[in-house]
N, C-alpha and C positions, 0 to 999 in steps of 0.2 A: 575123253575131255577136257577133265580137271587137272591133268597134267600136264595136257599141251596148253593149257589156257597159264599154269602154273610157270611153265617152261617159255612161254615168252613173257610172263613179265619179267621173270628172271631176266633174260636176254636183254631187257629193257633197263633195267634197272644195275645192271653189272658194271655198268661204266659211271657209275656213279661215286661209289665207296669201296666195294668188292674188287673191284678193276678198273679204278679208276687211270686213266691212261697218264695224268700228269704225276699225280702223289702216290701212287701203286705201280704202275710199271715205268716210270721215270722216263718217258717219251715225249719230245715235240716240249721240252723243256727251254730250248733256243727261242722261241719266237715267246713261250708264258714268262719268262724275265724281262723280255724287251718292249713288248707292250704293255706292262703292266702300269705304267707307271700316272695312267688317267683311265676313269672307269670306264668313259665314253670309246679308250681304242680299245680295251680288253672289250667289249661289249658287241664293238664292232668287227674284230679278229672271229668271236664265237660263231658269231652268225654267218660269219663268210667259212670258218672253218666247219661248222656244223653241216651247212647248203653242200660242200664240196663232200664232205664226206659220208650223208645220207646218199646223193646222186649217183655217185661214185659205185658206191655199195650195191644200190639197184642193179646200176647196168654193169657192174662186172659178173653179178649174181645172173642177168639176164644170160649175159655172154660165157658163161662159164664151162659149158661143152662145147663152144665154137673156139676159144682162145685154145692156139696149140700149146703146149705145158712146155717147150722149146723157148718158147719166145713172149710168155705170161707176164713177166714183170715190164719188159718195153709197151707191152698193151696195156698194163695197169697207170703207167706213169701217163702215155699216150693220154688214156679215159680223164684223168686225173686230172690233165694239164688243160685240156678244152674246157672243163667245170668253174675252172680256178680262173683262166682268160673269160668267162662269161662272168662273175663274181667281178673281175677286176676294171672288165669295160662298164657295167651298170654302176659302180661304185666311185671310178675315176667323171662318170657322165653326170651321178647324181647325189653324189655324194664329199665334194673336191677336197673337203679339210679332213672327211677321216679316209682317205684313198692317201693324203698325203701323211698324217700321223702315223700310220702303217707302214709306207715306205715300200721297204725291199722283202719286207717277210709276208707280205700279201703274196707274190709270187711265189715265196720260198717255200706255200703251203704245197706245194708238187711234189715235193720231198720230204715233204711232214712224215716221221717213220709212224706216228698211227694210223695216217690214212692207208701207208702203204702195208702198214701191220695188219690192219683188219683186212685190206684184200685179199692179202697172203693168208691168212688165217680162219678166215671165216664166210667174209665175203664169196668168197670161190669154191668153197662146199656146200654153202647152203643156199635155202628156196628167198627168191625175193623180198617176202613178209619178213625172214626172219632177220635177214642183212639188212632191209631201212630199219630195224627196231635197236639193231643192234649200233648203225650208224647213231639214231636216234640218243641213244643212251651213251655211246662216247661223247657226242657231239655235247650233250648236257654236261657229262661229266666235267670235259673240259672248260665249258662257258663259264660254270659255275667256279672251276678251282681259279680262273683267272680273272672275273668278275671280284672274288674275294677278295685273293690277291691286293687287286690295282684299288680295292675300297681302302685297304688296310694300308697302303703306302700313299695313296691321294692325301687320306685324312691325315696323316701322322707327318706327310711329307711336305704339304700345300694349304695343308688346314681346309680344303674346299673338298665336294663329294658330286660329280656329275655338274661342274661347277657353278655350284653354289656353296657360300661359305658356311662351313658347318663349324669352325673354330673360330675364336676371338681373334680380331687380326693383330692384336697386343698379344698375345700368346707365341712362344717362341716355337719354332716348327723343328722335327727334326730330318733338316736336308739331306741327310743321308739316304733315308728312305728314299730318295726319288732316281740314286745313283744304284750304282749294280750292288756294292755292298748290302743295302735294304733290301735286292730283291732278292738275295741270297739268302738273308737272315727271314725275309717272310716265309721263303717256299719251303726253309727249313723246319717252321714252325708250324705251319701247315701240314707240312708229310707226318711229323710229330703227332699232329693234332688226328688227323686221319689214321693214322695205325692205331693210336689210343680208343676213337669211335668205333673202327674194326673190331678193335677185340672188345670191345662193350658189346657190341651189337653180335659177336661171334660169328665173325665172316670171314676167319681167315684164310688166305688164298693159299694150298698146301703145295707148296715149294718144290719141284723135281730136278734133281741133280741130273748130268749129261746120261749117267749109267745108269738113273731109274728111267730115263725116258728108253735106253738101249734093250732095259729087260723088257720094257712093255711091248716094242717092235718084236723082237723076238718072241714073246707070246702071243703077239696077234699072226703072227708066222706061222 
């Protein structure tokens, strides 16, 4: 019972640091770099992403024994696209400014490598509870990353945070932080910080080469 509880906690927390989808697995970086000029946009994208990830993980796990292996990827995309459409319609109806701010990156959640990757690597092989926990953990990790990046970029680039003035208006701002170079610089610094923190927590991911994976498959056979 204790091992089972520990396993579920591990599934939930893996996505925050050890297997952070953006900073450790380097997936979904396009939207992460694009929507982090403002904290409000980052929070909106994080919430939308987490909703789609959790819901698609649950449904794919429920249907894992029904979906034919030959067409599993198109089926996953259809499921994900359905939830993305729901998010788009709700956001367009009730949060027009956020919908406009996210622009094309909202519908592009459909082909986000993180969501497709979790469907392929986890949800289709595990039960509903574990898949939901995995979706929550990965979603929280993504949301924390984009929010932290947006906080740094908005404060340094605009002097505001969620629209509130943080730095004096008389202080010179680093305009480059609201542009692409600033996004890449901030991303690199956060990645380095995550690696450093991971080392401190002694939670390094064991990296396996293709040869190692082939050997493991042969041993399993």
